[in-house]
N, C-alpha and C positions, 0 to 999 in steps of 0.2 A: 380356437382351441388347435393345440398343437398335435399332429399325428407323430406317435413315436413308435419304435420296433418293437415287437412283441415282447413281452415280460419286463417292460419300463414303463412305469406309472409314475406320474408327475402327483405330489401330494395335491389334494384340491384346498384351495385358498379361500377362505371367506371374502364376499366382493368387499365388504365394509375394509378388510384388511388390506385389499389388492387398492381400492381406492386411496387410503390413506400413505399408503408404504409411496405408491407410485406418485400422487401429487406433490408429497414431501420432497421426493427425488427430483421431479421435473423445475419445483421451485428453487431447489439448491443449485442445480443445473445453470439454471436463469442467472444466478448470481454467479456462479463461475465464469459462464461466457462475459458477463456484464466486466467482472475484474479482469479478465483477459483482454477485452476491448480497449478497457481502461489502462491496463498496463503497458498496452503494445501502442497505444495511438495517443494518450494523455487526454487532454481538450477534446480533440476531434471524436476520441471513442465516445466520451461523454454525449457529446454533440450527436451523436449517430444512434445513443440509446434514446435520448431525448427525441429525436425525430420519429423512431420508428413507434416509441409511445406515444406521442402525438396522433401519429394515422392511426395505430390502433385505437385509440379515445374516440376519432372521429368516427371512424367504423361502427365502435359499439353503440354510440350515441345514435348515430343513423338507423341503427336497427332497433334501439329503446324509443327513439321520439317517434316513429309510426304506433308506439302503444301508449305513450305518455303526453304527448302533446306539448304543452308549456307546465313542465311540473313545480311543485313548492320543493321548498327545502325538506321537508318529510318524504315527500314520493322519491327523491331523488336520495335521501337517506337510505329509505327501504331498500330501493336499487342496489345500494353499494352494499347493504348488509347480505344480500343475495350473492353477491360476488364473492364478499368476503366469508361466507358461507361454502361457497362451491372449492373454495381453497382451503378450507378447514380451518379458519381464524379461529382463536378462544378469545373471547373477551367481553364488552358489554357497551350497552348505548347507555351515556352517561347523562342525555339531554335529548329530548326529542320534543320540541316546540313549534309553534307555528312558523319560527323565524330562525332556527338552528337546529340541527341533529349534530351532537357529537358523540363518534365510536372511538371507543378505547379498545385498542389490542394488545395483549398481554405479551406478545411476543411478535417478532418480525416473523412474517412466513416466507420469505426468500432465503435464506435469513442474511440482511444486509447488515454491514458492519461501517459502510463506510457512507458517509451523508451526501456526498456528491453523487453517488450512486443513487441512493433512494431518491433522492431529489428528480435527478433523469428519468428515472423509473419512473415515478410517481405524476410523471406528465399526463400518462394516462389518464388517472383518474380527474384531473385537473382538466383535462381537454372534454373529458366525458360530461362532468358536472357544467361547465360554462358553455358547450355544446347544447346540453338538454335545456338550459336557460339562460341567456345573456344576462340576467340580472341576478346570478347565484355565484357565490366563490366558492372554491375548496382550498383549504388550508390544512396543514399536516401542523398542529401547535406544539406537538411534542414528537419525537421519534425515538427509538431505541439507538438506531446508529449514530445519533447525535449526543447520544449520551444520558437521553430521558430514560425514565421507567418504563413508559408504554409509548407504543404508537396513537397518536391523539388525532384523527381524521375527522375535521369541522365542514359541514355545508352549511351557507348562510345565505342571507340577502347580501348583497353588495353594500356597503354603508351608503352611497348615495340613494338607495332605495328605500331607506328605513328613517 
């Protein structure tokens, strides 16, 4: 809470509005930072985004693995759904089977418009999935930055395991 001088009152903002506004602004800021890195450093900027995303994915996986053990596509899919829910994504689960989970997002939450930046950033999710279970893979089969109508995130068993 900010302390203000006598007579100056800040309007009360409902918690859900604070959350949605702050989250959207932070995700947009991440996109702006990524664009700046890519513009200034080119492929080296993308490499940096990818490296940081990989490191963060490993950190998240290390935390999650303590609770999950060696999870199935469904368990990892549920974990990703919680992450997407935390950043206020709108979408749907179009498949939830023993072999595959498909999550379709109606808009990019960041909002990326460059497929290279999207690919570098989503190294986090790919790393998270593969660190949680080496027999799983994470694929973005369609993305808005690449011209798709949706962002489609897929968690499935690697082909050699089926």
